[in-house]
PDB file of N, CA, C and O in Angstrom:
ATOM      1  N   MET A   1       0.812  -1.208   0.001  1.00  0.00           N
ATOM      2  CA  MET A   1      -0.015   0.013   0.005  1.00  0.00           C
ATOM      3  C   MET A   1       0.878   1.248  -0.003  1.00  0.00           C
ATOM      4  O   MET A   1       0.578   2.238  -0.671  1.00  0.00           O
ATOM      5  N   LYS A   2       2.008   1.178   0.766  1.00  0.00           N
ATOM      6  CA  LYS A   2       2.826   2.396   0.815  1.00  0.00           C
ATOM      7  C   LYS A   2       3.459   2.703  -0.534  1.00  0.00           C
ATOM      8  O   LYS A   2       3.716   3.868  -0.839  1.00  0.00           O
ATOM      9  N   TYR A   3       3.721   1.660  -1.366  1.00  0.00           N
ATOM     10  CA  TYR A   3       4.275   1.896  -2.696  1.00  0.00           C
ATOM     11  C   TYR A   3       3.269   2.546  -3.632  1.00  0.00           C
ATOM     12  O   TYR A   3       3.629   3.352  -4.490  1.00  0.00           O
ATOM     13  N   LEU A   4       2.003   2.184  -3.455  1.00  0.00           N
ATOM     14  CA  LEU A   4       0.945   2.800  -4.283  1.00  0.00           C
ATOM     15  C   LEU A   4       0.803   4.271  -3.986  1.00  0.00           C
ATOM     16  O   LEU A   4       0.579   5.080  -4.886  1.00  0.00           O
ATOM     17  N   ILE A   5       0.938   4.623  -2.690  1.00  0.00           N
ATOM     18  CA  ILE A   5       0.868   6.041  -2.329  1.00  0.00           C
ATOM     19  C   ILE A   5       2.079   6.779  -2.807  1.00  0.00           C
ATOM     20  O   ILE A   5       1.965   7.920  -3.254  1.00  0.00           O
ATOM     21  N   LEU A   6       3.252   6.160  -2.728  1.00  0.00           N
ATOM     22  CA  LEU A   6       4.474   6.755  -3.178  1.00  0.00           C
ATOM     23  C   LEU A   6       4.386   6.999  -4.689  1.00  0.00           C
ATOM     24  O   LEU A   6       4.753   8.084  -5.139  1.00  0.00           O
ATOM     25  N   ILE A   7       3.919   6.041  -5.486  1.00  0.00           N
ATOM     26  CA  ILE A   7       3.753   6.219  -6.930  1.00  0.00           C
ATOM     27  C   ILE A   7       2.798   7.350  -7.212  1.00  0.00           C
ATOM     28  O   ILE A   7       3.062   8.166  -8.095  1.00  0.00           O
ATOM     29  N   GLY A   8       1.688   7.430  -6.486  1.00  0.00           N
ATOM     30  CA  GLY A   8       0.722   8.494  -6.663  1.00  0.00           C
ATOM     31  C   GLY A   8       1.296   9.848  -6.407  1.00  0.00           C
ATOM     32  O   GLY A   8       1.032  10.797  -7.144  1.00  0.00           O
ATOM     33  N   VAL A   9       2.118   9.949  -5.315  1.00  0.00           N
ATOM     34  CA  VAL A   9       2.780  11.225  -5.022  1.00  0.00           C
ATOM     35  C   VAL A   9       3.753  11.630  -6.121  1.00  0.00           C
ATOM     36  O   VAL A   9       3.784  12.790  -6.531  1.00  0.00           O
ATOM     37  N   VAL A  10       4.561  10.658  -6.606  1.00  0.00           N
ATOM     38  CA  VAL A  10       5.515  10.966  -7.682  1.00  0.00           C
ATOM     39  C   VAL A  10       4.792  11.383  -8.959  1.00  0.00           C
ATOM     40  O   VAL A  10       5.193  12.362  -9.588  1.00  0.00           O
ATOM     41  N   VAL A  11       3.754  10.681  -9.354  1.00  0.00           N
ATOM     42  CA  VAL A  11       2.991  11.025 -10.523  1.00  0.00           C
ATOM     43  C   VAL A  11       2.347  12.425 -10.356  1.00  0.00           C
ATOM     44  O   VAL A  11       2.370  13.237 -11.280  1.00  0.00           O
ATOM     45  N   GLY A  12       1.800  12.678  -9.218  1.00  0.00           N
ATOM     46  CA  GLY A  12       1.208  13.991  -8.923  1.00  0.00           C
ATOM     47  C   GLY A  12       2.205  15.114  -8.999  1.00  0.00           C
ATOM     48  O   GLY A  12       1.921  16.180  -9.545  1.00  0.00           O
ATOM     49  N   LEU A  13       3.406  14.864  -8.435  1.00  0.00           N
ATOM     50  CA  LEU A  13       4.461  15.828  -8.491  1.00  0.00           C
ATOM     51  C   LEU A  13       4.909  16.127  -9.924  1.00  0.00           C
ATOM     52  O   LEU A  13       5.112  17.289 -10.277  1.00  0.00           O
ATOM     53  N   ILE A  14       5.067  15.083 -10.755  1.00  0.00           N
ATOM     54  CA  ILE A  14       5.447  15.270 -12.125  1.00  0.00           C
ATOM     55  C   ILE A  14       4.339  16.045 -12.880  1.00  0.00           C
ATOM     56  O   ILE A  14       4.628  16.960 -13.651  1.00  0.00           O
ATOM     57  N   TRP A  15       3.123  15.675 -12.653  1.00  0.00           N
ATOM     58  CA  TRP A  15       1.995  16.355 -13.288  1.00  0.00           C
ATOM     59  C   TRP A  15       1.983  17.824 -12.924  1.00  0.00           C
ATOM     60  O   TRP A  15       1.796  18.667 -13.801  1.00  0.00           O
ATOM     61  N   TRP A  16       2.180  18.162 -11.640  1.00  0.00           N
ATOM     62  CA  TRP A  16       2.159  19.521 -11.150  1.00  0.00           C
ATOM     63  C   TRP A  16       3.312  20.338 -11.777  1.00  0.00           C
ATOM     64  O   TRP A  16       3.120  21.488 -12.173  1.00  0.00           O
ATOM     65  N   ILE A  17       4.482  19.740 -11.858  1.00  0.00           N
ATOM     66  CA  ILE A  17       5.637  20.427 -12.455  1.00  0.00           C
ATOM     67  C   ILE A  17       5.416  20.674 -13.917  1.00  0.00           C
ATOM     68  O   ILE A  17       5.776  21.735 -14.426  1.00  0.00           O
ATOM     69  N   LYS A  18       4.816  19.694 -14.629  1.00  0.00           N
ATOM     70  CA  LYS A  18       4.620  19.848 -16.041  1.00  0.00           C
ATOM     71  C   LYS A  18       3.635  20.941 -16.365  1.00  0.00           C
ATOM     72  O   LYS A  18       3.881  21.730 -17.277  1.00  0.00           O
ATOM     73  N   PHE A  19       2.515  21.019 -15.646  1.00  0.00           N
ATOM     74  CA  PHE A  19       1.505  21.961 -15.970  1.00  0.00           C
ATOM     75  C   PHE A  19       1.555  23.259 -15.214  1.00  0.00           C
ATOM     76  O   PHE A  19       0.773  24.158 -15.522  1.00  0.00           O
ATOM     77  N   SER A  20       2.402  23.409 -14.271  1.00  0.00           N
ATOM     78  CA  SER A  20       2.529  24.677 -13.547  1.00  0.00           C
ATOM     79  C   SER A  20       3.413  25.689 -14.222  1.00  0.00           C
ATOM     80  O   SER A  20       3.283  26.886 -13.964  1.00  0.00           O
ATOM     81  N   ARG A  21       4.323  25.240 -15.093  1.00  0.00           N
ATOM     82  CA  ARG A  21       5.176  26.166 -15.815  1.00  0.00           C
ATOM     83  C   ARG A  21       4.450  26.809 -16.997  1.00  0.00           C
ATOM     84  O   ARG A  21       3.698  26.134 -17.700  1.00  0.00           O
ATOM     85  N   PRO A  22       4.667  28.106 -17.222  1.00  0.00           N
ATOM     86  CA  PRO A  22       4.011  28.755 -18.396  1.00  0.00           C
ATOM     87  C   PRO A  22       4.582  28.168 -19.687  1.00  0.00           C
ATOM     88  O   PRO A  22       5.735  27.743 -19.766  1.00  0.00           O
ATOM     89  N   ALA A  23       3.722  28.171 -20.672  1.00  0.00           N
ATOM     90  CA  ALA A  23       4.129  27.610 -21.985  1.00  0.00           C
ATOM     91  C   ALA A  23       5.111  28.568 -22.637  1.00  0.00           C
ATOM     92  O   ALA A  23       4.999  29.787 -22.504  1.00  0.00           O
ATOM     93  N   LYS A  24       6.060  28.003 -23.333  1.00  0.00           N
ATOM     94  CA  LYS A  24       7.045  28.823 -24.053  1.00  0.00           C
ATOM     95  C   LYS A  24       6.374  29.369 -25.336  1.00  0.00           C
ATOM     96  O   LYS A  24       5.673  28.630 -26.027  1.00  0.00           O
ATOM     97  N   PRO A  25       6.587  30.641 -25.644  1.00  0.00           N
ATOM     98  CA  PRO A  25       5.982  31.176 -26.885  1.00  0.00           C
ATOM     99  C   PRO A  25       6.728  30.554 -28.069  1.00  0.00           C
ATOM    100  O   PRO A  25       7.952  30.425 -28.055  1.00  0.00           O
ATOM    101  N   SER A  26       5.973  30.180 -29.070  1.00  0.00           N
ATOM    102  CA  SER A  26       6.574  29.594 -30.243  1.00  0.00           C
ATOM    103  C   SER A  26       7.218  30.715 -31.082  1.00  0.00           C
ATOM    104  O   SER A  26       6.799  31.872 -31.038  1.00  0.00           O
ATOM    105  N   ALA A  27       8.228  30.333 -31.829  1.00  0.00           N
ATOM    106  CA  ALA A  27       8.925  31.294 -32.685  1.00  0.00           C
ATOM    107  C   ALA A  27       7.985  31.710 -33.843  1.00  0.00           C
ATOM    108  O   ALA A  27       7.330  30.861 -34.448  1.00  0.00           O
ATOM    109  N   PRO A  28       7.930  32.964 -34.128  1.00  0.00           N
ATOM    110  CA  PRO A  28       7.046  33.435 -35.244  1.00  0.00           C
ATOM    111  C   PRO A  28       7.564  32.899 -36.581  1.00  0.00           C
ATOM    112  O   PRO A  28       8.775  32.828 -36.794  1.00  0.00           O
ATOM    113  N   ALA A  29       6.655  32.525 -37.474  1.00  0.00           N
ATOM    114  CA  ALA A  29       7.044  32.084 -38.756  1.00  0.00           C
ATOM    115  C   ALA A  29       7.554  33.200 -39.611  1.00  0.00           C
ATOM    116  O   ALA A  29       7.249  34.367 -39.364  1.00  0.00           O
ATOM    117  N   ALA A  30       8.313  32.871 -40.597  1.00  0.00           N
ATOM    118  CA  ALA A  30       8.863  33.922 -41.496  1.00  0.00           C
ATOM    119  C   ALA A  30       7.710  34.622 -42.199  1.00  0.00           C
ATOM    120  O   ALA A  30       6.697  34.018 -42.552  1.00  0.00           O
ATOM    121  N   GLU A  31       7.910  35.933 -42.388  1.00  0.00           N
ATOM    122  CA  GLU A  31       6.896  36.764 -42.995  1.00  0.00           C
ATOM    123  C   GLU A  31       6.488  36.297 -44.395  1.00  0.00           C
ATOM    124  O   GLU A  31       5.313  36.381 -44.752  1.00  0.00           O
ATOM    125  N   ALA A  32       7.431  35.812 -45.179  1.00  0.00           N
ATOM    126  CA  ALA A  32       7.115  35.384 -46.528  1.00  0.00           C
ATOM    127  C   ALA A  32       6.316  34.152 -46.582  1.00  0.00           C
ATOM    128  O   ALA A  32       5.630  33.923 -47.578  1.00  0.00           O
ATOM    129  N   ASP A  33       6.353  33.305 -45.542  1.00  0.00           N
ATOM    130  CA  ASP A  33       5.601  32.059 -45.573  1.00  0.00           C
ATOM    131  C   ASP A  33       4.194  32.168 -45.065  1.00  0.00           C
ATOM    132  O   ASP A  33       3.495  31.156 -45.030  1.00  0.00           O
ATOM    133  N   ASN A  34       3.731  33.335 -44.667  1.00  0.00           N
ATOM    134  CA  ASN A  34       2.354  33.480 -44.179  1.00  0.00           C
ATOM    135  C   ASN A  34       1.436  33.690 -45.321  1.00  0.00           C
ATOM    136  O   ASN A  34       1.545  34.679 -46.045  1.00  0.00           O
ATOM    137  N   GLY A  35       0.504  32.753 -45.501  1.00  0.00           N
ATOM    138  CA  GLY A  35      -0.519  32.849 -46.495  1.00  0.00           C
ATOM    139  C   GLY A  35      -0.068  32.635 -47.907  1.00  0.00           C
ATOM    140  O   GLY A  35       1.118  32.421 -48.158  1.00  0.00           O
ATOM    141  N   PRO A  36      -0.956  32.687 -48.800  1.00  0.00           N
ATOM    142  CA  PRO A  36      -0.660  32.386 -50.239  1.00  0.00           C
ATOM    143  C   PRO A  36       0.150  33.564 -50.868  1.00  0.00           C
ATOM    144  O   PRO A  36       0.026  34.733 -50.501  1.00  0.00           O
ATOM    145  N   GLN A  37       0.966  33.148 -51.825  1.00  0.00           N
ATOM    146  CA  GLN A  37       1.786  34.112 -52.525  1.00  0.00           C
ATOM    147  C   GLN A  37       1.208  34.358 -53.922  1.00  0.00           C
ATOM    148  O   GLN A  37       0.648  33.431 -54.507  1.00  0.00           O
ATOM    149  N   PRO A  38       1.320  35.576 -54.482  1.00  0.00           N
ATOM    150  CA  PRO A  38       0.817  35.805 -55.828  1.00  0.00           C
ATOM    151  C   PRO A  38       1.684  35.019 -56.809  1.00  0.00           C
ATOM    152  O   PRO A  38       2.906  34.981 -56.671  1.00  0.00           O
ATOM    153  N   MET A  39       1.054  34.399 -57.791  1.00  0.00           N
ATOM    154  CA  MET A  39       1.741  33.595 -58.765  1.00  0.00           C
ATOM    155  C   MET A  39       1.893  34.366 -60.082  1.00  0.00           C
ATOM    156  O   MET A  39       1.009  35.122 -60.484  1.00  0.00           O
ATOM    157  N   VAL A  40       3.037  34.154 -60.741  1.00  0.00           N
ATOM    158  CA  VAL A  40       3.277  34.758 -62.035  1.00  0.00           C
ATOM    159  C   VAL A  40       3.677  33.708 -63.034  1.00  0.00           C
ATOM    160  O   VAL A  40       4.050  32.601 -62.645  1.00  0.00           O
ATOM    161  N   ARG A  41       3.610  34.023 -64.322  1.00  0.00           N
ATOM    162  CA  ARG A  41       3.867  33.068 -65.389  1.00  0.00           C
ATOM    163  C   ARG A  41       5.204  33.484 -66.104  1.00  0.00           C
ATOM    164  O   ARG A  41       5.389  34.644 -66.473  1.00  0.00           O
ATOM    165  N   CYS A  42       6.097  32.515 -66.277  1.00  0.00           N
ATOM    166  CA  CYS A  42       7.286  32.712 -66.988  1.00  0.00           C
ATOM    167  C   CYS A  42       6.987  33.048 -68.447  1.00  0.00           C
ATOM    168  O   CYS A  42       6.208  32.344 -69.090  1.00  0.00           O
ATOM    169  N   ALA A  43       7.595  34.113 -68.984  1.00  0.00           N
ATOM    170  CA  ALA A  43       7.277  34.560 -70.369  1.00  0.00           C
ATOM    171  C   ALA A  43       7.908  33.588 -71.357  1.00  0.00           C
ATOM    172  O   ALA A  43       7.498  33.573 -72.517  1.00  0.00           O
ATOM    173  N   HIS A  44       8.871  32.787 -70.964  1.00  0.00           N
ATOM    174  CA  HIS A  44       9.559  31.876 -71.925  1.00  0.00           C
ATOM    175  C   HIS A  44       8.918  30.498 -71.967  1.00  0.00           C
ATOM    176  O   HIS A  44       8.607  30.007 -73.052  1.00  0.00           O
ATOM    177  N   CYS A  45       8.711  29.858 -70.822  1.00  0.00           N
ATOM    178  CA  CYS A  45       8.181  28.466 -70.811  1.00  0.00           C
ATOM    179  C   CYS A  45       6.781  28.330 -70.287  1.00  0.00           C
ATOM    180  O   CYS A  45       6.173  27.271 -70.443  1.00  0.00           O
ATOM    181  N   GLY A  46       6.245  29.354 -69.675  1.00  0.00           N
ATOM    182  CA  GLY A  46       4.868  29.309 -69.168  1.00  0.00           C
ATOM    183  C   GLY A  46       4.700  28.750 -67.810  1.00  0.00           C
ATOM    184  O   GLY A  46       3.565  28.587 -67.361  1.00  0.00           O
ATOM    185  N   LEU A  47       5.776  28.439 -67.111  1.00  0.00           N
ATOM    186  CA  LEU A  47       5.742  27.891 -65.766  1.00  0.00           C
ATOM    187  C   LEU A  47       5.174  28.927 -64.786  1.00  0.00           C
ATOM    188  O   LEU A  47       5.557  30.096 -64.835  1.00  0.00           O
ATOM    189  N   HIS A  48       4.287  28.516 -63.920  1.00  0.00           N
ATOM    190  CA  HIS A  48       3.763  29.439 -62.882  1.00  0.00           C
ATOM    191  C   HIS A  48       4.577  29.227 -61.563  1.00  0.00           C
ATOM    192  O   HIS A  48       4.786  28.101 -61.111  1.00  0.00           O
ATOM    193  N   LEU A  49       5.004  30.330 -60.998  1.00  0.00           N
ATOM    194  CA  LEU A  49       5.804  30.267 -59.820  1.00  0.00           C
ATOM    195  C   LEU A  49       5.507  31.442 -58.900  1.00  0.00           C
ATOM    196  O   LEU A  49       4.953  32.437 -59.369  1.00  0.00           O
ATOM    197  N   PRO A  50       5.843  31.383 -57.628  1.00  0.00           N
ATOM    198  CA  PRO A  50       5.572  32.514 -56.723  1.00  0.00           C
ATOM    199  C   PRO A  50       6.345  33.731 -57.145  1.00  0.00           C
ATOM    200  O   PRO A  50       7.485  33.619 -57.595  1.00  0.00           O
ATOM    201  N   GLN A  51       5.746  34.891 -57.007  1.00  0.00           N
ATOM    202  CA  GLN A  51       6.326  36.152 -57.483  1.00  0.00           C
ATOM    203  C   GLN A  51       7.653  36.429 -56.794  1.00  0.00           C
ATOM    204  O   GLN A  51       8.564  36.965 -57.425  1.00  0.00           O
ATOM    205  N   ASN A  52       7.792  36.080 -55.513  1.00  0.00           N
ATOM    206  CA  ASN A  52       9.057  36.350 -54.856  1.00  0.00           C
ATOM    207  C   ASN A  52      10.215  35.482 -55.298  1.00  0.00           C
ATOM    208  O   ASN A  52      11.359  35.776 -54.951  1.00  0.00           O
ATOM    209  N   GLU A  53       9.955  34.386 -56.078  1.00  0.00           N
ATOM    210  CA  GLU A  53      11.018  33.561 -56.653  1.00  0.00           C
ATOM    211  C   GLU A  53      11.290  33.870 -58.096  1.00  0.00           C
ATOM    212  O   GLU A  53      12.226  33.306 -58.664  1.00  0.00           O
ATOM    213  N   ALA A  54      10.525  34.737 -58.725  1.00  0.00           N
ATOM    214  CA  ALA A  54      10.627  35.020 -60.146  1.00  0.00           C
ATOM    215  C   ALA A  54      11.738  36.030 -60.352  1.00  0.00           C
ATOM    216  O   ALA A  54      12.122  36.757 -59.435  1.00  0.00           O
ATOM    217  N   ILE A  55      12.257  36.062 -61.600  1.00  0.00           N
ATOM    218  CA  ILE A  55      13.284  37.006 -62.017  1.00  0.00           C
ATOM    219  C   ILE A  55      12.595  38.047 -62.884  1.00  0.00           C
ATOM    220  O   ILE A  55      12.082  37.727 -63.956  1.00  0.00           O
ATOM    221  N   ASP A  56      12.584  39.311 -62.413  1.00  0.00           N
ATOM    222  CA  ASP A  56      11.906  40.371 -63.101  1.00  0.00           C
ATOM    223  C   ASP A  56      12.846  40.928 -64.180  1.00  0.00           C
ATOM    224  O   ASP A  56      14.060  41.001 -63.988  1.00  0.00           O
ATOM    225  N   SER A  57      12.261  41.314 -65.308  1.00  0.00           N
ATOM    226  CA  SER A  57      12.967  41.977 -66.346  1.00  0.00           C
ATOM    227  C   SER A  57      12.171  43.213 -66.733  1.00  0.00           C
ATOM    228  O   SER A  57      11.070  43.435 -66.229  1.00  0.00           O
ATOM    229  N   ALA A  58      12.720  43.996 -67.607  1.00  0.00           N
ATOM    230  CA  ALA A  58      12.040  45.241 -68.008  1.00  0.00           C
ATOM    231  C   ALA A  58      10.742  44.944 -68.707  1.00  0.00           C
ATOM    232  O   ALA A  58       9.796  45.723 -68.599  1.00  0.00           O
ATOM    233  N   ASN A  59      10.662  43.785 -69.460  1.00  0.00           N
ATOM    234  CA  ASN A  59       9.511  43.530 -70.273  1.00  0.00           C
ATOM    235  C   ASN A  59       8.615  42.429 -69.687  1.00  0.00           C
ATOM    236  O   ASN A  59       7.404  42.445 -69.911  1.00  0.00           O
ATOM    237  N   ALA A  60       9.185  41.484 -68.947  1.00  0.00           N
ATOM    238  CA  ALA A  60       8.448  40.291 -68.526  1.00  0.00           C
ATOM    239  C   ALA A  60       9.026  39.725 -67.213  1.00  0.00           C
ATOM    240  O   ALA A  60       9.915  40.303 -66.589  1.00  0.00           O
ATOM    241  N   VAL A  61       8.473  38.570 -66.833  1.00  0.00           N
ATOM    242  CA  VAL A  61       8.949  37.853 -65.671  1.00  0.00           C
ATOM    243  C   VAL A  61       9.330  36.503 -66.111  1.00  0.00           C
ATOM    244  O   VAL A  61       8.649  35.914 -66.950  1.00  0.00           O
ATOM    245  N   TYR A  62      10.466  35.940 -65.548  1.00  0.00           N
ATOM    246  CA  TYR A  62      11.001  34.676 -65.918  1.00  0.00           C
ATOM    247  C   TYR A  62      11.261  33.780 -64.709  1.00  0.00           C
ATOM    248  O   TYR A  62      11.430  34.263 -63.589  1.00  0.00           O
ATOM    249  N   CYS A  63      11.290  32.452 -64.956  1.00  0.00           N
ATOM    250  CA  CYS A  63      11.495  31.507 -63.873  1.00  0.00           C
ATOM    251  C   CYS A  63      12.932  31.310 -63.547  1.00  0.00           C
ATOM    252  O   CYS A  63      13.250  30.857 -62.448  1.00  0.00           O
ATOM    253  N   SER A  64      13.842  31.637 -64.470  1.00  0.00           N
ATOM    254  CA  SER A  64      15.260  31.448 -64.207  1.00  0.00           C
ATOM    255  C   SER A  64      16.066  32.489 -65.046  1.00  0.00           C
ATOM    256  O   SER A  64      15.547  33.134 -65.957  1.00  0.00           O
ATOM    257  N   GLN A  65      17.348  32.604 -64.679  1.00  0.00           N
ATOM    258  CA  GLN A  65      18.226  33.479 -65.383  1.00  0.00           C
ATOM    259  C   GLN A  65      18.494  32.997 -66.825  1.00  0.00           C
ATOM    260  O   GLN A  65      18.672  33.803 -67.738  1.00  0.00           O
ATOM    261  N   ALA A  66      18.518  31.681 -67.000  1.00  0.00           N
ATOM    262  CA  ALA A  66      18.736  31.113 -68.323  1.00  0.00           C
ATOM    263  C   ALA A  66      17.548  31.446 -69.260  1.00  0.00           C
ATOM    264  O   ALA A  66      17.760  31.750 -70.434  1.00  0.00           O
ATOM    265  N   HIS A  67      16.339  31.392 -68.759  1.00  0.00           N
ATOM    266  CA  HIS A  67      15.188  31.697 -69.606  1.00  0.00           C
ATOM    267  C   HIS A  67      15.147  33.186 -69.939  1.00  0.00           C
ATOM    268  O   HIS A  67      14.747  33.575 -71.036  1.00  0.00           O
ATOM    269  N   ARG A  68      15.562  34.009 -68.989  1.00  0.00           N
ATOM    270  CA  ARG A  68      15.636  35.466 -69.268  1.00  0.00           C
ATOM    271  C   ARG A  68      16.664  35.725 -70.384  1.00  0.00           C
ATOM    272  O   ARG A  68      16.408  36.501 -71.306  1.00  0.00           O
ATOM    273  N   ASP A  69      17.822  35.068 -70.287  1.00  0.00           N
ATOM    274  CA  ASP A  69      18.853  35.257 -71.283  1.00  0.00           C
ATOM    275  C   ASP A  69      18.413  34.701 -72.655  1.00  0.00           C
ATOM    276  O   ASP A  69      18.779  35.278 -73.680  1.00  0.00           O
ATOM    277  N   LEU A  70      17.655  33.619 -72.702  1.00  0.00           N
ATOM    278  CA  LEU A  70      17.168  33.095 -73.947  1.00  0.00           C
ATOM    279  C   LEU A  70      16.135  33.953 -74.636  1.00  0.00           C
ATOM    280  O   LEU A  70      16.120  34.074 -75.861  1.00  0.00           O
ATOM    281  N   ALA A  71      15.275  34.545 -73.838  1.00  0.00           N
ATOM    282  CA  ALA A  71      14.197  35.359 -74.338  1.00  0.00           C
ATOM    283  C   ALA A  71      14.661  36.764 -74.672  1.00  0.00           C
ATOM    284  O   ALA A  71      14.150  37.366 -75.616  1.00  0.00           O
ATOM    285  N   GLU A  72      15.573  37.280 -73.958  1.00  0.00           N
ATOM    286  CA  GLU A  72      16.048  38.644 -74.176  1.00  0.00           C
ATOM    287  C   GLU A  72      17.590  38.669 -74.331  1.00  0.00           C
ATOM    288  O   GLU A  72      18.307  38.961 -73.374  1.00  0.00           O
ATOM    289  N   PRO A  73      18.075  38.365 -75.520  1.00  0.00           N
ATOM    290  CA  PRO A  73      19.561  38.351 -75.683  1.00  0.00           C
ATOM    291  C   PRO A  73      20.089  39.776 -75.470  1.00  0.00           C
ATOM    292  O   PRO A  73      19.508  40.783 -75.876  1.00  0.00           O
ATOM    293  N   ARG A  74      21.232  39.764 -74.801  1.00  0.00           N
ATOM    294  CA  ARG A  74      21.868  41.068 -74.486  1.00  0.00           C
ATOM    295  C   ARG A  74      22.692  41.545 -75.694  1.00  0.00           C
ATOM    296  O   ARG A  74      23.256  40.746 -76.442  1.00  0.00           O
ATOM    297  N   ALA A  75      22.738  42.845 -75.850  1.00  0.00           N
ATOM    298  CA  ALA A  75      23.471  43.426 -76.987  1.00  0.00           C
ATOM    299  C   ALA A  75      24.954  43.513 -76.732  1.00  0.00           C
ATOM    300  O   ALA A  75      25.702  43.978 -77.592  1.00  0.00           O
TER     301      ALA A  75
END
């Protein structure tokens, strides 16, 4: 019987310690990952990608530097 009481006291103490501490605030997520991102279409291949990953040009938007170079050759 004394072991049953001892086990109950230990479990109660662990439960009290676990739930008496305030919860740690979680780290805020990155600003760019909150919610949906606007999608744009590559002018060369037609791939849709998030606007923050696209490569902007004077005339259009591209999915990679290679596609920008293929579509707009430099002088």
